[in-house]
BABADREN-280675 format. One line per field, with one value per atom (N, C-alpha, C): x, y, z; residue in three letters; atom name. Coordinates in Angstrom, 3 decimals. Atoms other than C-alpha are relative to their C-alpha. Example, Ala and Ser with C-alpha at 12.3 -4.5 7.8 and 13.67 -1.06 7.14 Angstrom:
BEGIN
u 0.890  12.300  0.900  -0.820  13.670  -0.770
v -1.190  -4.500  1.200  -1.190  -1.060  1.090
w 0.000  7.800  0.000  -0.060  7.140  0.730
type Ala  Ala  Ala  Ser  Ser  Ser
atom N  CA  C  N  CA  C
This chain:
BEGIN
u 0.378  -122.592  -1.518  1.449  -126.121  -0.340  0.393  -127.749  -0.764  0.658  -128.700  -0.152  0.216  -130.209  -0.607  0.494  -130.588  -0.758  0.715  -132.960  -0.454  0.543  -134.399  0.912  -0.902  -131.358  -0.415  0.311  -131.439  0.527  -0.410  -130.996  -1.097  0.967  -132.664  0.634  -0.522  -132.323  0.253  -0.276  -130.870  -1.284  1.217  -133.557  -1.089  0.983  -135.434  0.164  0.006  -136.059  0.110  -0.054  -135.368  -0.190  0.127  -136.236  0.673  -0.710  -133.840  -0.601  0.462  -134.811  1.104  -0.955  -132.780  -0.716  0.646  -134.125  1.076  -0.917  -132.318  -0.630  0.503  -132.625  0.741  -0.590  -132.054  1.111  -1.051  -130.102  0.228  -0.360  -128.238  -0.291  0.343  -128.943  -1.487  1.428  -132.453  -0.296  0.163  -131.957  1.287  -1.174  -129.620  -0.241  0.033  -128.847  0.251  -0.206  -128.852  0.462  -0.525  -127.159  0.165  -0.294  -126.469  1.352  -1.248  -123.061  -0.021  -0.121  -122.044  1.461  -1.383  -118.946  0.086  -0.316  -117.564  1.382  -1.296  -114.590  1.174  -1.211  -111.266  -0.105  0.178  -112.738  -0.440  0.414  -113.371  -1.523  1.432  -116.835  -0.434  0.420  -118.768  -1.316  1.208  -121.356  -1.100  1.154  -124.843  -0.976  0.971  -127.276  -0.067  0.148  -127.946  -1.148  1.202  -130.839  0.049  0.017  -131.124  -1.293  1.141  -133.573  -1.307  1.241  -136.080  -0.620  0.540  -136.528  -0.061  0.051  -136.085  1.397  -1.355  -132.411  0.728  -0.615  -130.763  1.221  -1.182  -127.622  0.132  -0.144  -126.994  1.348  -1.153  -123.997  -0.458  0.353  -123.872  -0.644  0.530  -124.560  -1.433  1.330  -127.650  -1.022  0.897  -129.091  -0.904  0.959  -132.243  -0.492  0.430  -132.489  -0.424  0.265  -132.522  -0.713  0.678  -134.730  0.190  -0.186  -133.827  -1.138  1.081  -136.553  0.102  -0.038  -137.163  -1.353  1.195  -139.936  0.481  -0.577  -138.830  -0.773  0.701  -141.621  0.385  -0.397  -140.464  1.511  -1.472  -136.737  0.479  -0.312  -136.587  0.448  -0.525  -134.555  -0.255  0.262  -135.374  0.895  -0.657  -133.613  -0.733  0.678  -135.783  0.957  -0.973  -133.503  -0.708  0.650  -134.844  1.035  -0.879  -133.330  1.374  -1.254  -130.695  0.899  -1.026  -127.480  0.932  -0.912  -124.906  1.036  -0.991  -122.497  -0.548  0.582  -124.922  0.182  -0.237  -124.009  1.025  -0.862  -122.514  -0.708  0.620  -123.112  -0.373  0.502  -125.237  -0.083  -0.064  -124.700  -0.790  0.711  -126.864  0.893  -0.846  -125.212  -0.689  0.545  -125.985  1.123  -0.860  -124.350  -0.901  0.851  -125.639  -0.483  0.567  -127.931  0.685  -0.638  -126.109  1.302  -1.210  -123.050  -0.308  0.345  -124.953  0.255  -0.188  -124.377  1.426  -1.349  -121.091  0.033  -0.187  -120.052  1.225  -1.197  -117.007  -0.385  0.496  -117.680  0.650  -0.707  -115.095  -0.601  0.600  -117.146  -1.377  1.251  -120.155  0.312  -0.292  -120.492  -0.340  0.500  -122.574  -0.391  0.225  -122.991  -0.766  0.641  -125.236  0.901  -0.800  -123.940  -0.032  0.076  -124.990  -0.987  0.884  -127.315  0.480  -0.553  -126.210  -1.032  0.813  -127.642  0.772  -0.634  -126.860  -0.896  0.744  -127.950  0.587  -0.468  -127.721  -0.286  0.166  -127.214  -0.534
v 0.878  36.421  -0.001  0.146  35.077  -0.227  0.199  35.454  -1.296  1.240  32.119  0.010  0.047  31.641  -1.343  1.282  28.270  0.184  0.028  27.501  -1.429  1.308  24.535  -0.876  0.793  23.315  0.025  0.044  22.461  -1.255  1.161  19.783  -1.066  1.089  16.411  -1.279  1.276  12.960  -0.948  1.013  10.091  -0.746  0.645  8.482  0.989  -1.023  11.739  0.578  -0.626  13.991  1.514  -1.450  17.536  0.319  -0.444  19.483  1.352  -1.242  22.117  0.694  -0.802  24.939  0.968  -0.986  27.282  0.869  -0.930  30.376  0.748  -0.697  31.889  1.319  -1.307  35.573  0.487  -0.669  37.062  -0.734  0.750  34.336  0.569  -0.579  35.545  -0.940  0.981  32.341  -0.310  0.292  31.564  -1.391  1.330  27.914  -0.383  0.339  26.560  -1.268  1.169  23.360  0.456  -0.326  23.353  -1.236  1.130  21.236  0.297  -0.087  20.555  -0.658  0.541  20.048  0.174  -0.166  19.710  -0.020  -0.095  20.356  -0.044  0.007  19.563  0.619  -0.671  21.416  -0.920  0.738  20.296  -0.948  0.907  18.397  0.763  -0.576  19.107  0.034  -0.063  20.179  -1.250  1.302  16.998  0.096  0.022  16.426  -0.808  0.706  15.431  -0.387  0.259  15.795  1.200  -1.088  17.847  -0.315  0.132  18.462  1.003  -0.907  19.910  0.799  -0.910  22.595  -0.756  0.726  20.003  -0.651  0.571  18.808  -1.512  1.459  15.220  -0.625  0.559  14.596  0.348  -0.212  14.140  -0.895  0.779  12.794  0.052  0.083  11.627  -0.630  0.706  10.677  -1.369  1.325  7.089  0.117  -0.173  8.335  0.511  -0.611  10.283  -0.875  0.831  7.760  -0.854  0.797  6.195  0.630  -0.676  8.548  1.449  -1.415  12.067  0.120  -0.289  13.525  1.475  -1.379  16.639  0.346  -0.450  18.657  1.513  -1.440  22.147  0.492  -0.681  24.598  1.212  -1.066  26.787  1.329  -1.296  29.404  0.817  -0.726  30.275  -0.015  0.046  29.677  -0.668  0.665  27.249  -1.438  1.359  24.096  -0.607  0.698  21.501  -1.226  1.277  18.621  -0.630  0.757  16.195  -1.065  0.927  14.272  -0.899  0.993  11.095  -0.949  0.987  8.466  0.588  -0.709  10.927  -0.741  0.640  9.666  1.071  -0.984  11.361  0.484  -0.400  11.381  0.972  -1.023  13.656  1.398  -1.292  16.427  0.792  -0.846  19.273  1.317  -1.189  22.694  -0.356  0.321  22.253  1.265  -1.141  24.573  -0.276  0.025  25.302  0.660  -0.545  26.026  -0.105  0.043  26.681  0.019  -0.111  26.403  -0.015  0.012  26.870  -1.408  1.322  23.999  -0.733  0.648  23.374  -0.705  0.667  22.318  -1.373  1.273  19.368  0.001  0.154  18.014  -0.445  0.384  17.612  -0.249  0.264  16.153  0.719  -0.740  18.441  1.413  -1.295  21.562  1.171  -1.095  23.637  0.318  -0.208  23.280  0.663  -0.728  25.079  1.471  -1.421  28.827  0.790  -0.884  30.413  -0.819  0.720  29.475  0.841  -0.659  30.310  -0.033  -0.035  30.957  -1.301  1.299  27.476  -0.018  0.206  26.050  -1.237  1.071  23.867  -1.096  1.168  20.371  -0.816  0.782  18.527  -1.180  1.216  14.929  -0.620  0.568  13.647  -1.499  1.462  9.943  -0.459
w -1.100  -54.484  0.156  -0.135  -54.225  1.469  -1.405  -50.798  0.202  -0.388  -49.271  1.510  -1.444  -45.831  0.374  -0.489  -44.129  1.313  -1.272  -41.283  0.282  -0.352  -39.429  0.824  -0.821  -37.569  1.458  -1.419  -33.891  0.643  -0.785  -31.266  -0.090  0.125  -31.787  0.537  -0.484  -30.271  -1.155  1.012  -32.232  -0.343  0.477  -34.351  -0.404  0.313  -34.694  -1.391  1.318  -37.688  0.104  0.154  -38.790  -1.467  1.383  -41.914  -0.137  0.268  -43.141  -1.206  1.132  -45.470  -0.400  0.501  -47.633  -1.024  0.914  -49.333  -0.790  0.901  -52.322  -0.424  0.414  -53.160  -1.235  1.145  -56.582  -0.700  0.686  -58.366  -1.392  1.288  -61.461  -1.165  1.019  -63.378  0.064  0.033  -64.511  0.558  -0.569  -63.563  0.729  -0.784  -60.911  0.799  -0.866  -59.125  1.436  -1.411  -55.341  0.756  -0.754  -52.758  1.470  -1.425  -49.115  0.270  -0.511  -47.569  1.507  -1.443  -43.953  0.393  -0.444  -41.950  1.516  -1.427  -38.526  0.152  -0.197  -37.032  -0.302  0.311  -38.411  -1.173  1.136  -41.333  -1.234  1.272  -44.995  -0.090  0.232  -46.067  -0.777  0.511  -46.890  -0.754  0.801  -49.585  0.686  -0.556  -48.431  -1.113  1.065  -51.335  -0.923  0.958  -54.439  -0.953  0.827  -56.802  -1.133  1.141  -60.276  -0.035  0.122  -61.327  -0.217  0.298  -62.570  1.236  -1.223  -59.005  0.003  0.139  -60.156  0.074  0.042  -60.867  1.292  -1.307  -57.493  0.180  -0.356  -55.937  1.514  -1.451  -52.373  0.364  -0.540  -50.321  0.481  -0.519  -49.142  1.375  -1.347  -45.628  -0.008  0.058  -46.665  -0.725  0.812  -49.095  0.882  -0.749  -47.700  1.287  -1.235  -44.720  -0.246  0.279  -46.189  -1.350  1.264  -48.896  -0.333  0.455  -50.862  -0.945  0.872  -52.547  -0.142  0.219  -53.839  -0.483  0.491  -54.566  -0.772  0.811  -57.453  0.082  -0.090  -57.248  1.227  -1.222  -53.724  0.204  -0.077  -54.425  1.284  -1.267  -51.515  -0.227  -0.003  -51.029  1.370  -1.253  -48.385  0.143  -0.282  -46.700  1.180  -1.037  -44.781  0.497  -0.573  -42.435  1.013  -0.860  -40.819  0.590  -0.644  -38.551  0.277  -0.226  -37.444  0.970  -0.813  -35.936  0.565  -0.609  -33.733  -1.020  1.003  -36.679  -1.044  0.875  -38.544  0.586  -0.630  -36.115  -0.799  0.831  -38.151  -0.258  0.569  -39.583  -1.446  1.337  -42.704  -0.837  0.906  -45.651  -1.272  1.270  -48.664  -1.055  1.050  -51.991  -1.358  1.360  -55.665  -1.038  1.176  -59.073  -1.216  1.201  -62.622  -0.316  0.237  -63.523  -1.146  1.160  -66.828  0.387  -0.470  -64.799  0.611  -0.617  -63.339  1.496  -1.443  -59.839  0.287  -0.401  -58.029  1.500  -1.429  -54.692  0.559  -0.412  -54.540  0.375  -0.458  -52.472  -0.734  0.678  -54.346  -1.359  1.314  -57.534  0.085  -0.190  -56.052  0.238  0.054  -56.236  1.254  -1.048  -53.520  1.218  -1.255  -49.873  1.005  -1.115  -46.981  1.215  -1.225  -43.450  0.785  -0.670  -42.317  1.154  -1.151  -39.692  0.755  -0.818  -36.799  0.239  -0.335  -36.439  1.024  -1.056  -33.232  0.349  -0.292  -32.700  1.261  -1.262  -29.158  0.033  -0.040  -28.541  1.340
type Gln  Gln  Gln  Val  Val  Val  Pro  Pro  Pro  Leu  Leu  Leu  Val  Val  Val  Glu  Glu  Glu  Ser  Ser  Ser  Gly  Gly  Gly  Gly  Gly  Gly  Gly  Gly  Gly  Leu  Leu  Leu  Val  Val  Val  Gln  Gln  Gln  Ala  Ala  Ala  Gly  Gly  Gly  Gly  Gly  Gly  Ser  Ser  Ser  Leu  Leu  Leu  Lys  Lys  Lys  Leu  Leu  Leu  Ser  Ser  Ser  Cys  Cys  Cys  Val  Val  Val  Val  Val  Val  Ser  Ser  Ser  Gly  Gly  Gly  His  His  His  Ser  Ser  Ser  Asn  Asn  Asn  Ser  Ser  Ser  Thr  Thr  Thr  Tyr  Tyr  Tyr  Ala  Ala  Ala  Met  Met  Met  Gly  Gly  Gly  Trp  Trp  Trp  Phe  Phe  Phe  Arg  Arg  Arg  Gln  Gln  Gln  Val  Val  Val  Pro  Pro  Pro  Gly  Gly  Gly  Lys  Lys  Lys  Glu  Glu  Glu  Arg  Arg  Arg  Glu  Glu  Glu  Phe  Phe  Phe  Val  Val  Val  Ala  Ala  Ala  Ala  Ala  Ala  Leu  Leu  Leu  Arg  Arg  Arg  Trp  Trp  Trp  Asn  Asn  Asn  Gly  Gly  Gly  Ile  Ile  Ile  Thr  Thr  Thr  Ser  Ser  Ser  Arg  Arg  Arg  Tyr  Tyr  Tyr  Ser  Ser  Ser  Asp  Asp  Asp  Ser  Ser  Ser  Ala  Ala  Ala  Gln  Gln  Gln  Gly  Gly  Gly  Arg  Arg  Arg  Phe  Phe  Phe  Ile  Ile  Ile  Ile  Ile  Ile  Ser  Ser  Ser  Arg  Arg  Arg  Asp  Asp  Asp  Asn  Asn  Asn  Pro  Pro  Pro  Thr  Thr  Thr  Asn  Asn  Asn  Thr  Thr  Thr  Leu  Leu  Leu  Tyr  Tyr  Tyr  Leu  Leu  Leu  Gln  Gln  Gln  Met  Met  Met  Asn  Asn  Asn  Ser  Ser  Ser  Leu  Leu  Leu  Lys  Lys  Lys  Ser  Ser  Ser  Glu  Glu  Glu  Asp  Asp  Asp  Thr  Thr  Thr  Ala  Ala  Ala  Val  Val  Val  Tyr  Tyr  Tyr  Tyr  Tyr  Tyr  Cys  Cys  Cys  Thr  Thr  Thr  Thr  Thr  Thr  Arg  Arg  Arg  Pro  Pro  Pro  Asp  Asp  Asp  Arg  Arg  Arg  Trp  Trp  Trp  Gly  Gly  Gly  Leu  Leu  Leu  Ser  Ser  Ser  Ser  Ser  Ser  Thr  Thr  Thr  Trp  Trp  Trp  Lys  Lys  Lys  Leu  Leu  Leu  Trp  Trp  Trp  Asn  Asn  Asn  Asp  Asp  Asp  Trp  Trp  Trp  Gly  Gly  Gly  Pro  Pro  Pro  Gly  Gly  Gly  Thr  Thr  Thr  Gln  Gln  Gln  Val  Val  Val  Thr  Thr  Thr  Val  Val  Val  Ser  Ser  Ser  Ser  Ser  Ser
atom N  CA  C  N  CA  C  N  CA  C  N  CA  C  N  CA  C  N  CA  C  N  CA  C  N  CA  C  N  CA  C  N  CA  C  N  CA  C  N  CA  C  N  CA  C  N  CA  C  N  CA  C  N  CA  C  N  CA  C  N  CA  C  N  CA  C  N  CA  C  N  CA  C  N  CA  C  N  CA  C  N  CA  C  N  CA  C  N  CA  C  N  CA  C  N  CA  C  N  CA  C  N  CA  C  N  CA  C  N  CA  C  N  CA  C  N  CA  C  N  CA  C  N  CA  C  N  CA  C  N  CA  C  N  CA  C  N  CA  C  N  CA  C  N  CA  C  N  CA  C  N  CA  C  N  CA  C  N  CA  C  N  CA  C  N  CA  C  N  CA  C  N  CA  C  N  CA  C  N  CA  C  N  CA  C  N  CA  C  N  CA  C  N  CA  C  N  CA  C  N  CA  C  N  CA  C  N  CA  C  N  CA  C  N  CA  C  N  CA  C  N  CA  C  N  CA  C  N  CA  C  N  CA  C  N  CA  C  N  CA  C  N  CA  C  N  CA  C  N  CA  C  N  CA  C  N  CA  C  N  CA  C  N  CA  C  N  CA  C  N  CA  C  N  CA  C  N  CA  C  N  CA  C  N  CA  C  N  CA  C  N  CA  C  N  CA  C  N  CA  C  N  CA  C  N  CA  C  N  CA  C  N  CA  C  N  CA  C  N  CA  C  N  CA  C  N  CA  C  N  CA  C  N  CA  C  N  CA  C  N  CA  C  N  CA  C  N  CA  C  N  CA  C  N  CA  C  N  CA  C  N  CA  C  N  CA  C  N  CA  C  N  CA  C  N  CA  C  N  CA  C  N  CA  C  N  CA  C  N  CA  C  N  CA  C  N  CA  C  N  CA  C  N  CA  C  N  CA  C  N  CA  C  N  CA  C  N  CA  C  N  CA  C  N  CA  C  N  CA  C  N  CA  C  N  CA  C
């Protein structure tokens, strides 16, 4: 299990912005893809965005496309999610995750390996 710690969540008004961060400690793979998922009570964990080790190849959910930007800083083992134009339906616990980079990107949460404890994002309307 690779330690992941998310931060940056909080309460924001609709239309506002938040930037989430996720720090990875001691990954067993030299290169790894990273992603963000979110979950609300009673629902399946939902894909938001993912990014390969090269920091270029990315994938977004339809909901995130055009509003969120995923990025990473490999020297500091940090993943980011810049969330703009937030809506009440973005309210959820946001989780950071990793998988070996050679596996590519997936929107299925069960195909990712390691998870952080999550950070709550609440968007008030």
